[in-house]
C-alpha positions in Angstrom: -9.7 -2.0 -5.9 -9.9 -5.4 -7.8 -10.3 -8.7 -6.2 -7.9 -10.3 -8.3 -4.3 -10.6 -7.4 -2.6 -7.2 -7.1 0.9 -6.6 -8.1 2.6 -3.9 -5.8 5.9 -2.4 -5.9 8.2 -2.5 -2.9 9.8 0.8 -3.0 12.4 0.1 -0.6 14.1 -3.0 -2.5 12.4 -2.1 -5.9 11.4 -5.7 -5.9 7.7 -6.7 -7.6 5.6 -9.2 -5.8 2.1 -10.4 -6.1 -0.4 -10.8 -3.4 -2.9 -13.3 -3.6 -6.5 -12.0 -2.9 -9.6 -13.6 -2.6 -12.8 -12.7 -4.7 -16.1 -11.9 -3.3 -17.5 -15.2 -4.5 -14.6 -17.3 -2.8 -15.2 -15.3 0.4 -18.8 -15.9 0.1 -18.4 -19.6 -0.5 -15.9 -20.2 2.0 -18.1 -18.5 4.8 -21.1 -20.7 3.7 -18.8 -23.6 4.9 -18.6 -21.9 8.4 -22.3 -22.8 8.9 -21.3 -26.4 8.5 -18.6 -25.9 10.7 -20.7 -24.1 13.5 -23.5 -26.7 13.2 -21.4 -29.8 13.4 -19.4 -28.3 16.3 -22.3 -26.8 18.3 -25.3 -29.1 17.9 -23.9 -31.9 20.0 -23.3 -29.2 22.8 -26.8 -27.8 22.5 -28.8 -31.0 22.6 -26.4 -33.6 24.5 -27.5 -32.7 27.9 -31.1 -31.7 27.1 -31.8 -35.0 25.2 -29.7 -37.7 26.5 -29.4 -36.6 30.4 -32.7 -34.5 30.8 -35.2 -36.4 28.7 -33.5 -39.9 28.5 -32.2 -40.1 32.0 -28.6 -40.9 31.3 -26.3 -39.8 34.0 -25.0 -36.2 33.2 -21.4 -37.4 34.3 -21.7 -40.1 31.6 -23.1 -37.6 29.1 -20.1 -35.4 29.4 -17.7 -38.1 29.2 -19.3 -39.5 26.0 -18.8 -35.9 24.4 -15.3 -35.3 25.8 -13.6 -39.0 25.2 -13.6 -38.3 21.5 -11.5 -35.3 21.9 -8.9 -37.5 23.4 -8.8 -39.3 20.0 -8.7 -35.9 18.3 -5.1 -35.3 19.8 -4.0 -37.9 17.3 -6.3 -37.4 14.4 -6.3 -33.5 14.2 -2.4 -33.3 13.7 -2.5 -36.2 11.5 -5.3 -35.1 9.2 -3.3 -31.7 8.9 -0.4 -33.5 7.7 -1.9 -35.6 5.3 -3.7 -32.5 3.8 -0.5 -30.5 3.7 1.2 -33.6 1.8 -1.6 -34.2 -0.6 -0.8 -33.4 -4.3 -4.1 -34.2 -6.1 -5.2 -32.3 -9.2 -8.3 -31.0 -7.3 -6.0 -29.7 -4.4 -4.8 -30.6 -1.1 -8.0 -29.6 0.9 -11.2 -29.7 -1.2 -11.4 -33.5 -1.6 -11.1 -33.9 2.3 -13.8 -30.9 2.8 -16.2 -32.6 0.7 -15.8 -36.0 2.2 -16.0 -34.7 5.6 -19.0 -32.8 5.3 -21.0 -35.6 3.7 -20.0 -38.0 6.6 -20.5 -35.7 9.5 -23.9 -34.8 8.1 -25.0 -38.4 7.9 -23.7 -39.3 11.5 -25.4 -36.0 12.8 -28.6 -37.8 11.8 -27.7 -41.1 13.5 -26.6 -39.4 16.8 -30.2 -38.2 17.6 -31.7 -41.4 16.7 -30.9 -44.0 19.3 -32.7 -47.3 19.3 -35.5 -47.0 21.2 -35.1 -50.3 23.1 -32.0 -49.2 24.8 -31.1 -49.1 28.3 -29.5 -46.0 30.1 -26.2 -47.9 29.8 -26.7 -48.9 26.3 -27.7 -45.3 25.4 -24.2 -44.1 27.0 -22.3 -46.5 24.9 -24.6 -45.7 21.6 -23.9 -42.0 22.2 -20.0 -42.5 22.8 -19.6 -44.6 19.7 -21.5 -42.3 17.5 -19.5 -39.4 19.2 -16.2 -40.8 18.3 -17.1 -41.4 14.6 -18.8 -37.9 14.5 -15.7 -35.9 15.5 -13.5 -38.1 13.5 -15.3 -37.2 10.3 -15.6 -33.4 11.5 -11.8 -33.4 11.7 -11.7 -34.9 7.8 -13.9 -31.6 7.0 -12.5 -28.9 9.7 -9.0 -29.1 9.6 -8.5 -28.9 5.6 -11.4 -26.3 5.7 -9.5 -24.1 8.2 -6.3 -24.5 6.1 -8.1 -23.3 3.1 -9.3 -20.1 4.7 -5.6 -19.4 5.7 -4.4 -19.7 2.1 -7.2 -17.6 0.3 -5.4 -14.2 0.8 -1.8 -13.0 1.5 -3.0 -9.6 2.5 -2.6 -8.8 6.0 -5.9 -7.0 6.5 -7.8 -8.9 3.9 -7.2 -12.0 6.0 -9.4 -10.4 8.6 -11.9 -9.9 5.8 -11.9 -13.6 4.9 -12.5 -14.7 8.6 -15.1 -11.9 8.9 -17.1 -13.4 6.0 -16.8 -16.7 7.6 -18.0 -15.5 11.1 -20.8 -13.1 9.7 -22.4 -16.3 7.8 -21.7 -19.0 10.3 -23.3 -16.7 13.0 -26.2 -16.1 10.8 -26.7 -19.9 10.3 -26.3 -20.1 14.1 -29.3 -17.7 14.4 -31.2 -19.5 12.0 -30.7 -23.1 13.2 -28.7 -23.5 16.5 -31.4 -21.0 18.3 -34.1 -23.3 17.4 -32.5 -26.7 17.9 -33.9 -27.6 21.4 -37.1 -25.8 20.7 -37.7 -27.6 17.6 -37.5 -30.7 19.4 -40.7 -30.1 21.0 -42.4 -29.7 17.7 -41.9 -32.8 16.1 -43.4 -36.1 17.8 -45.0 -36.6 21.3 -41.9 -35.3 23.0 -38.6 -34.0 22.7 -36.9 -37.4 22.1 -39.0 -38.0 19.0 -38.5 -34.3 17.8 -34.7 -34.7 18.1 -34.8 -37.4 15.6 -36.5 -34.9 13.0 -34.0 -32.2 14.3 -31.0 -34.5 13.5 -32.3 -35.0 9.9 -32.6 -31.2 9.4 -29.1 -30.3 10.9 -27.2 -33.2 9.2 -28.7 -32.1 5.6 -27.5 -28.5 6.5 -24.2 -29.6 7.5 -23.9 -31.5 4.1 -25.2 -28.8 1.8 -23.2 -25.9 3.3 -20.1 -28.0 3.9 -19.4 -29.0 0.2 -20.0 -25.5 -0.9 -16.2 -24.3 -0.3 -15.2 -27.7 -1.9 -16.9 -26.7 -5.3 -16.5 -22.9 -5.4 -13.4 -22.0 -3.6 -9.8 -21.8 -5.1 -6.6 -23.2 -3.7 -3.2 -21.4 -3.2 -0.8 -23.3 -5.8 2.4 -22.1 -3.7 2.8 -25.7 -2.2 2.0 -27.6 -5.5 5.7 -28.5 -5.9 7.1 -28.4 -2.4 8.6 -31.3 -0.6 6.5 -33.5 1.6 6.8 -33.0 5.3 7.4 -35.9 7.7 4.7 -36.0 10.4 6.9 -36.0 13.4 9.1 -33.3 12.1 6.2 -31.1 11.4 4.7 -31.6 14.7 7.9 -30.5 16.4 8.3 -27.5 14.3 4.8 -26.3 15.1 5.0 -26.8 18.6 8.3 -24.6 19.0 6.7 -21.5 17.4 6.4 -19.1 20.4 3.9 -16.8 18.9 1.8 -19.8 18.0 1.7 -21.2 21.3 0.9 -18.0 22.7 -2.2 -17.7 20.2 -3.2 -21.2 21.2 -2.9 -20.3 24.8 -5.5 -17.3 24.0 -7.9 -19.5 22.4 -7.5 -22.4 25.2 -8.2 -20.3 28.0 -11.1 -18.2 26.3 -12.7 -21.5 25.4 -12.4 -23.0 28.8 -13.6 -19.9 30.5 -16.7 -19.5 28.1 -17.6 -23.3 28.1 -17.2 -24.0 31.7 -20.2 -22.0 32.3 -22.0 -21.7 29.1 -23.7 -25.2 29.3 -24.9 -24.3 32.6 -27.5 -21.6 31.1 -29.9 -24.3 30.4 -30.0 -25.4 34.1 -30.0 -21.8 35.6 -33.1 -21.4 33.4 -34.9 -24.5 34.5 -33.9 -24.3 38.1 -34.1 -20.5 38.8 -35.3 -18.0 35.9 -38.4 -20.3 34.7 -38.9 -22.0 38.2 -39.0 -25.6 36.8 -40.9 -25.1 33.4 -38.7 -26.8 30.8 -40.7 -25.7 27.8 -40.2 -22.0 29.0 -36.6 -22.8 29.7 -36.2 -24.2 26.2 -37.6 -21.1 25.0 -35.6 -18.7 26.8 -32.5 -20.9 25.8 -33.4 -20.2 22.2 -33.6 -16.7 22.7 -30.4 -16.7 24.2 -28.8 -18.4 21.3 -30.5 -16.1 18.8 -29.5 -13.0 20.7 -25.9 -14.3 21.0 -25.7 -15.1 17.2 -27.5 -12.1 15.9 -24.9 -9.8 17.8 -22.1 -12.4 16.9 -22.6 -11.6 13.1 -23.9 -8.4 13.2 -20.8 -7.1 15.0 -18.3 -8.7 12.4 -18.1 -5.6 10.1 -17.2 -3.4 13.2 -14.4 -6.0 14.3 -13.0 -5.8 10.9 -12.9 -1.9 10.7 -11.3 -1.6 14.2 -8.9 -4.5 13.5 -7.9 -2.5 10.4 -7.8 0.7 12.2 -6.3 -0.4 15.5 -4.5 -3.8 14.8 -5.7 -7.1 15.7 -4.1 -7.5 19.2 -5.9 -4.4 20.7 -9.3 -5.5 19.3 -8.8 -8.8 20.9 -7.9 -7.4 24.1 -11.5 -5.5 24.1 -13.1 -8.8 22.9 -11.7 -10.8 26.0 -12.7 -7.8 28.3 -16.5 -7.9 27.0 -16.7 -11.7 27.6 -15.4 -11.2 31.2 -18.1 -8.5 31.9 -20.7 -10.9 30.3 -20.1 -13.6 32.7 -19.2 -11.5 35.8 -22.5 -9.3 35.6 -24.7 -12.2 35.1 -25.2 -12.4 39.0 -27.0 -9.2 38.5 -29.1 -9.6 35.3 -30.3 -13.3 35.8 -33.7 -12.3 37.6 -37.0 -14.3 38.0 -38.9 -11.2 37.7 -37.4 -10.2 34.5 -36.6 -13.3 32.6 -35.7 -11.4 29.4 -32.9 -9.4 31.2 -30.6 -12.6 30.9 -30.2 -11.7 27.3 -27.5 -9.2 28.2 -25.2 -12.3 28.8 -25.2 -12.5 24.5 -25.2 -8.7 24.2 -21.8 -8.4 26.2 -20.1 -11.8 25.5 -21.1 -12.4 21.8 -19.4 -9.3 20.6 -16.3 -10.5 22.5 -16.3 -14.3 21.0 -16.7 -12.5 17.6 -13.4 -10.9 18.0 -11.8 -14.1 19.0 -13.1 -16.1 16.0 -12.6 -13.5 13.6 -9.0 -12.3 14.7 -7.4 -15.6 16.0 -7.9 -17.2 12.7 -6.4 -14.2 10.9 -3.5 -14.3 13.4 -2.9 -18.0 12.3 -2.7 -16.9 8.7 0.1 -14.4 9.7 2.0 -16.9 11.6 2.1 -19.4 8.5 3.9 -16.7 6.9 6.3 -16.5 9.6 6.8 -20.4 9.4 7.5 -20.2 5.8 10.2 -17.8 6.4 11.8 -19.9 8.9 11.3 -23.4 7.2 10.5 -22.6 3.6 7.3 -24.5 3.7 3.6 -23.6 3.5 2.1 -25.8 6.3 -1.4 -24.3 7.1 -2.8 -27.7 7.6 -0.7 -28.5 10.3 -1.0 -25.1 11.7 -4.8 -25.3 11.4 -5.0 -28.8 13.0 -3.0 -27.9 16.0 -5.0 -24.7 16.6 -8.3 -26.6 16.1 -6.8 -29.3 18.3 -6.2 -26.9 21.2 -9.8 -25.8 20.9 -11.2 -29.2 21.0 -9.0 -30.0 24.1 -10.3 -27.1 25.9 -13.9 -28.0 25.0 -13.2 -31.8 26.1 -11.5 -30.6 29.3 -14.9 -28.9 30.1 -17.2 -31.5 28.8 -15.4 -34.1 31.0 -16.2 -32.2 34.1 -19.6 -30.6 33.0 -21.5 -33.5 34.2 -19.7 -33.2 37.5 -20.1 -29.5 38.0 -24.1 -30.2 37.4 -23.7 -33.1 40.0 -21.9 -30.6 42.5 -24.5 -28.2 42.1 -27.1 -30.7 43.4 -29.3 -30.2 40.6 -32.0 -33.0 40.5 -33.5 -33.8 37.1 -36.6 -35.5 38.6 -37.6 -32.7 41.1 -40.2 -30.2 40.0 -38.4 -27.5 41.9 -34.8 -26.9 42.6 -33.5 -25.8 46.3 -32.3 -22.5 46.8 -28.7 -23.9 47.6 -28.7 -25.7 43.9 -29.7 -22.4 42.5 -27.0 -20.4 44.3 -24.3 -22.9 43.3 -25.3 -22.9 39.4 -25.3 -19.0 39.5 -22.1 -18.8 41.2 -20.1 -21.1 38.9 -21.8 -19.3 35.9 -20.7 -15.9 37.2 -17.2 -16.5 38.8 -15.6 -19.4 37.2 -15.1 -18.0 33.8 -13.1 -14.9 35.0 -10.2 -17.0 36.1 -9.4 -18.5 32.8 -10.4 -15.5 30.9 -7.8 -13.4 33.0 -5.0 -15.8 31.8 -6.3 -15.2 28.1 -6.2 -11.5 28.6 -2.5 -11.8 29.8 -1.5 -13.8 26.8 -3.0 -11.5 24.3 -0.8 -8.8 25.8 2.2 -10.9 25.1 1.4 -11.8 21.5 4.1 -10.3 19.5 3.1 -10.2 16.0 1.6 -7.1 14.2 1.0 -5.6 10.6 4.5 -4.3 10.2 6.2 -7.6 11.1 3.8 -9.6 8.6 4.4 -7.0 5.7 8.2 -7.1 6.4 8.2 -10.9 6.3 6.0 -11.0 3.2 8.4 -8.9 1.2 11.6 -11.2 2.4 9.6 -14.1 1.1 8.7 -12.5 -2.2 12.4 -11.6 -2.8 13.1 -15.3 -1.9 10.6 -16.8 -4.2 11.9 -14.5 -7.2 15.3 -16.3 -6.7 14.0 -19.8 -6.6 
């Protein structure tokens, strides 16, 4: 089948309609942009505690706040950016100019983030990290919201939307394996200590964010459906989006999965230091890198299977399987976290990574479907606002966890100055990692069951939209 737009006949109505399909080069260039997205969103979580708390001695609670406070700012900037992008009418498009600008600024701020002035006190380091984090996440919003909206627009086909997101997830997973898995380990390879090494790592990641981020802005093509539609008032767009039941359920799925995953995942480095590696930070960094590599390799390797199963069984069924796998990954960690067999901890990635890949591929594909339902109801294409609200809910979940992550570490009793941790500290860290996520993941599982949209619904709506467009 051709990658170009394919004209099909509606045998029931006798109506000819055109479905936009993405070419291989468009899907590839869009997927490369996913590397910028995953590096931008994850490098701060991978390095914040190890560099600013463990190495520089900033209170873990303050580090968690410095990363979470900017997410409150996102509550305003994400929907605003979505509305600005939806209302932009430039010859180059309403997505690509912002993707280019956002990638450039985010890469530069990534370099600055890991190069704090050496003379700063611990309090000064906190304020430096906080200010840079706010600027960093603001520019990331400029990139990420239009980038997500561009992906929703690349194809009108129900199954090919999963293909577009599969390309993105596969390539961003590959980028995570190559770079994110080595981030903390690389900090020990440059300079005399991990703090000096982090400065070089920041430059490496900043350049990668810029190069991969501008790729979709250069090579992807935007949809022209909304080129002449009326501009949308921000408050009206926000209210309409927040009333979409299917969208709210999908947001709840994403929110609870992310809270469940990230409430425990940052503790992995502490579990390694305190328990599995018995105080050896460099060994813990190595095992942490192996975990990220395993997670990343399986995350992108499983994507073709996720796409195949979603086409065969529909998106909802595969998403349910994904949530269950993540639950197994955390719950069984009580048994495979073992000092005698340190590599057994890689089972976490074996179970959780395929489950999270289902989440990334299928929820994004579902948002594109929901945009069709919204167009049928409102007559407007609003991928920017839907993408913004969806990513904001993701960030809200992460912010909630990051705000308490330092307190969780504090509650465990972990002492960064001690060579060895007590058995009580180890027990608390392992208990939190294995059990806390299951509460939130159970809520996510129930919401997936309640999700009302399927292939039949979307294909019917698309036929109705096609008839409507022909009479405009």
